[in-house]
C-alpha positions as CSV (number, residue, x, y, z in Angstrom):
1,X,2.4,28.6,-19.1
2,X,4.5,25.6,-17.7
3,X,6.9,28.0,-15.8
4,X,4.1,29.3,-13.8
5,X,2.5,25.9,-12.8
6,X,6.0,25.1,-11.6
7,X,6.4,28.1,-9.6
8,X,3.0,27.5,-8.0
9,X,4.1,23.9,-7.4
10,X,7.1,25.2,-5.7
11,X,5.1,27.3,-3.4
12,X,2.3,24.7,-2.5
13,X,4.4,21.5,-2.3
14,X,7.2,21.3,0.5
15,X,8.5,18.3,-0.7
16,X,9.5,20.0,-3.8
17,X,12.9,21.9,-3.0
18,X,14.4,23.2,-6.0
19,X,13.7,23.8,-9.8
20,X,16.0,25.0,-12.9
21,X,14.0,25.5,-16.0
22,X,15.4,24.4,-19.1
23,X,14.9,26.0,-22.6
24,X,12.8,22.9,-23.8
25,X,10.1,22.9,-20.9
26,X,7.1,24.0,-23.2
27,X,7.8,21.4,-25.5
28,X,8.4,18.6,-23.2
29,X,5.6,15.7,-23.3
30,X,7.1,13.9,-20.2
31,X,9.2,13.6,-17.1
32,X,11.4,11.0,-16.1
33,X,13.4,9.9,-12.9
34,X,16.1,7.2,-12.0
35,X,16.1,4.5,-9.5
36,X,19.9,3.6,-8.4
37,X,20.7,0.3,-7.2
38,X,24.1,0.7,-6.0
39,X,26.8,2.8,-4.5
40,X,30.3,2.5,-3.0
41,X,28.7,0.5,-0.1
42,X,27.2,-1.9,-2.2
43,X,23.8,-3.1,-3.9
44,X,20.6,-1.7,-2.2
45,X,18.3,-5.0,-2.0
46,X,15.5,-3.2,0.1
47,X,13.9,-0.4,-1.4
48,X,13.4,2.6,0.9
49,X,10.1,4.1,1.4
50,X,11.7,7.5,0.3
51,X,11.3,6.6,-3.1
52,X,7.8,7.4,-3.0
53,X,9.0,11.0,-3.2
54,X,10.1,10.7,-6.6
55,X,7.0,8.6,-7.6
56,X,4.7,11.0,-6.0
57,X,6.8,14.2,-7.4
58,X,6.8,12.8,-11.0
59,X,2.9,12.2,-11.0
60,X,2.4,15.6,-9.4
61,X,4.5,17.3,-12.0
62,X,2.8,15.3,-14.8
63,X,-0.6,16.3,-13.7
64,X,0.2,19.9,-13.1
65,X,2.1,20.3,-16.5
66,X,-0.5,18.1,-18.3
67,X,2.1,15.9,-19.4
68,X,1.6,12.7,-21.4
69,X,3.8,10.2,-19.6
70,X,6.0,9.6,-16.7
71,X,9.2,7.4,-17.1
72,X,11.1,5.3,-14.5
73,X,14.8,4.0,-15.4
74,X,16.0,1.6,-13.2
75,X,19.6,1.5,-13.1
76,X,20.6,-1.8,-13.6
77,X,23.2,-1.4,-16.3
78,X,24.8,1.3,-14.3
79,X,25.3,-0.7,-11.4
80,X,27.3,-3.3,-13.4
81,X,29.9,-0.7,-13.9
82,X,30.7,-1.0,-10.1
83,X,31.8,-4.5,-10.1
84,X,28.7,-6.1,-8.3
85,X,27.3,-9.4,-9.1
86,X,25.2,-9.4,-12.3
87,X,22.9,-11.9,-11.3
88,X,22.1,-10.1,-8.0
89,X,21.8,-6.8,-9.8
90,X,19.4,-8.4,-12.2
91,X,17.3,-9.8,-9.6
92,X,17.1,-6.6,-7.6
93,X,16.1,-4.8,-10.8
94,X,13.3,-7.2,-11.6
95,X,12.0,-6.9,-8.2
96,X,12.1,-3.2,-8.5
97,X,10.2,-3.3,-11.9
98,X,7.4,-5.6,-10.6
99,X,6.8,-3.7,-7.4
100,X,6.4,-0.4,-9.8
101,X,4.0,-2.2,-12.2
102,X,1.9,-3.5,-9.1
103,X,1.9,-0.5,-6.9
104,X,1.3,2.1,-10.0
105,X,-1.7,0.1,-11.0
106,X,-3.0,0.1,-7.5
107,X,-2.5,3.9,-7.2
108,X,-4.4,4.3,-10.4
109,X,-1.4,6.4,-11.8
110,X,-1.8,6.0,-15.5
111,X,0.5,6.5,-18.5
112,X,3.8,5.3,-16.8
113,X,6.5,3.7,-18.6
114,X,9.1,1.5,-16.5
115,X,12.5,0.7,-18.3
116,X,15.6,-1.0,-17.4
117,X,18.7,0.9,-18.0
118,X,19.9,-2.2,-19.9
119,X,17.0,-1.9,-22.2
120,X,17.8,1.7,-23.0
121,X,21.2,1.0,-23.6
122,X,20.5,-1.3,-26.7
123,X,18.8,1.5,-28.2
124,X,20.9,2.6,-31.4
125,X,20.2,6.2,-30.6
126,X,21.3,6.0,-26.8
127,X,24.5,3.9,-28.4
128,X,25.4,6.7,-30.6
129,X,25.0,9.2,-27.9
130,X,27.3,7.3,-25.6
131,X,29.9,7.1,-28.4
132,X,30.3,11.0,-28.5
133,X,33.2,12.9,-26.8
134,X,32.1,14.1,-23.3
135,X,33.6,13.8,-19.8
136,X,33.0,11.7,-17.0
137,X,33.5,7.8,-15.9
138,X,31.6,4.9,-17.3
139,X,28.9,5.4,-14.8
140,X,28.7,9.2,-15.2
141,X,28.7,8.9,-19.0
142,X,25.8,6.4,-18.9
143,X,23.7,8.9,-16.7
144,X,24.4,11.7,-19.2
145,X,23.6,9.5,-22.1
146,X,20.1,8.5,-20.7
147,X,19.5,12.3,-19.9
148,X,20.3,13.3,-23.6
149,X,18.3,10.3,-24.7
150,X,15.2,11.3,-22.8
151,X,15.5,14.7,-23.9
152,X,15.5,14.1,-27.6
153,X,12.4,12.1,-27.2
154,X,10.7,15.3,-25.5
155,X,11.0,13.9,-22.1
156,X,13.0,16.9,-20.9
157,X,11.7,17.2,-17.5
158,X,13.9,15.4,-14.9
159,X,12.7,14.6,-11.3
160,X,15.7,14.4,-9.0
161,X,16.6,15.1,-5.2
162,X,19.2,17.2,-3.7
163,X,20.4,18.4,-0.2
164,X,22.8,21.3,0.2
165,X,24.3,19.6,3.4
166,X,25.5,16.5,1.4
167,X,28.6,16.2,-0.2
168,X,26.8,14.6,-3.4
169,X,23.2,14.7,-5.0
170,X,22.0,14.4,-8.3
171,X,23.0,18.0,-9.1
172,X,26.5,16.5,-9.8
173,X,25.2,14.7,-12.9
174,X,22.9,17.5,-13.9
175,X,25.6,19.9,-14.0
176,X,27.7,17.6,-15.9
177,X,25.0,17.0,-18.3
178,X,24.4,20.9,-18.9
179,X,28.1,21.3,-19.7
180,X,28.2,18.8,-22.2
181,X,24.7,19.0,-23.8
182,X,23.4,22.4,-23.0
183,X,20.4,23.8,-21.0
184,X,17.5,22.1,-22.5
185,X,16.3,20.0,-19.6
186,X,14.3,21.3,-16.8
187,X,15.4,19.8,-13.3
188,X,12.8,19.7,-10.4
189,X,14.3,18.5,-7.3
190,X,12.6,16.8,-4.1
191,X,13.9,16.5,-0.6
192,X,16.6,13.8,0.2
193,X,15.3,10.5,1.9
194,X,16.0,10.1,5.5
195,X,17.2,7.5,7.8
196,X,15.2,6.8,11.1
197,X,17.5,9.5,12.9
198,X,17.2,12.0,10.3
199,X,20.6,11.7,8.4
200,X,19.9,12.9,4.8
201,X,20.3,9.9,2.3
202,X,19.3,9.1,-1.4
203,X,15.9,8.3,-1.7
204,X,16.5,5.0,-3.4
205,X,19.9,3.8,-1.6
206,X,20.9,2.5,1.8
207,X,24.2,3.1,3.7
208,X,25.5,1.1,6.5
209,X,24.3,1.6,10.1
210,X,21.5,3.9,8.9
211,X,18.0,2.1,9.5
212,X,15.3,3.2,7.0
213,X,11.6,2.7,6.4
214,X,11.5,0.3,3.7
215,X,8.9,-1.0,1.2
216,X,8.0,-4.3,2.3
217,X,4.8,-6.0,3.2
218,X,6.5,-7.3,6.4
219,X,7.7,-3.9,7.3
220,X,7.3,-3.2,11.1
221,X,5.8,0.1,10.7
222,X,5.3,0.9,14.4
223,X,8.8,-0.1,15.4
224,X,10.3,2.1,12.8
225,X,8.1,5.2,13.8
226,X,8.9,4.7,17.3
227,X,12.6,5.5,16.4
228,X,11.8,8.6,14.7
229,X,12.3,12.1,16.1
230,X,9.6,14.7,15.5
231,X,11.4,16.2,12.8
232,X,11.6,12.9,10.9
233,X,8.1,12.3,11.5
234,X,7.5,15.4,9.9
235,X,9.4,14.2,6.8
236,X,7.3,11.2,6.4
237,X,4.0,13.1,7.2
238,X,4.7,15.4,4.2
239,X,5.1,12.3,2.1
240,X,1.5,11.3,3.6
241,X,0.0,14.5,2.5
242,X,1.0,14.4,-1.1
243,X,0.2,10.7,-1.4
244,X,-3.5,11.5,0.1
245,X,-3.7,14.6,-2.3
246,X,-3.0,12.6,-5.4
247,X,-4.8,9.4,-4.4
248,X,-7.9,10.6,-2.5
249,X,-8.0,14.4,-3.5
250,X,-7.0,15.9,-0.1
251,X,-4.7,15.3,2.8
252,X,-6.0,14.2,6.3
253,X,-3.1,15.2,8.7
254,X,-4.5,18.2,10.4
255,X,-1.0,19.1,11.6
256,X,-0.9,16.1,14.0
257,X,2.6,14.8,14.1
258,X,2.4,12.3,16.9
259,X,3.8,8.6,16.2
260,X,0.2,7.2,16.5
261,X,-1.1,9.3,13.5
262,X,1.8,8.7,11.4
263,X,1.7,5.2,11.9
264,X,-2.1,4.9,10.8
265,X,-1.2,7.2,7.8
266,X,1.6,4.9,6.8
267,X,-0.2,1.7,7.2
268,X,-3.0,3.0,5.1
269,X,-0.3,3.9,2.3
270,X,1.1,0.4,2.5
271,X,-2.2,-1.2,2.3
272,X,-2.9,0.7,-0.9
273,X,0.6,-0.1,-2.4
274,X,0.6,-3.8,-1.7
275,X,-3.1,-4.5,-1.6
């Protein structure tokens, strides 16, 4: 039963921190997650490493529940509701998509789909959903329409993130969705992302004055790891554990949380992702 597999996944994987089971779980053929590009502070040009939690969590769920596909939605159309430069948004969205295509191929994660929000928004069914009467500002309504669009296509498992100490996380949109469209979708939550000082943040977005480990071929991994307190190194080691389980079949951490070990593990991940 899918419910049993989800319960087992919750117990075995520390990056998975919560689940709300929807009525259509057993009929779902895929899961999905979104990558936001903007918040009130501006556009996020560099992709935080923490987005790997969503990538790895989605792949883990796909395997555990024997799903057909994983879908990633890059929220370019959503970012354009916030008044930012459309050309900058288009460039960032293109970069995100190219990175995902390359890295998913190198990870050997198969049967993934990567869409731009602007592509989904052109679908007649999505437009019909968005034309219905349900609450929210323009950004929120687009999010909810995306979720109902995916549910209608039997992709009724959403991978998100949450943190009880934060003012806002993805449960904001999920609760709005359930109020308007019912409880068909299953929500699986990962931990939040972390700044180098441990501040909880969205896995895919930056905020000012909170440096992050980012997915860049030129990232100075050693310098970033040296800034992390022990509890933050533990956060990144948990991601390295899941990466190694999915890519190699087992994790190599041996409960070693020193900076040198984490640097080595991260450099291995970057070597796989960037080739």
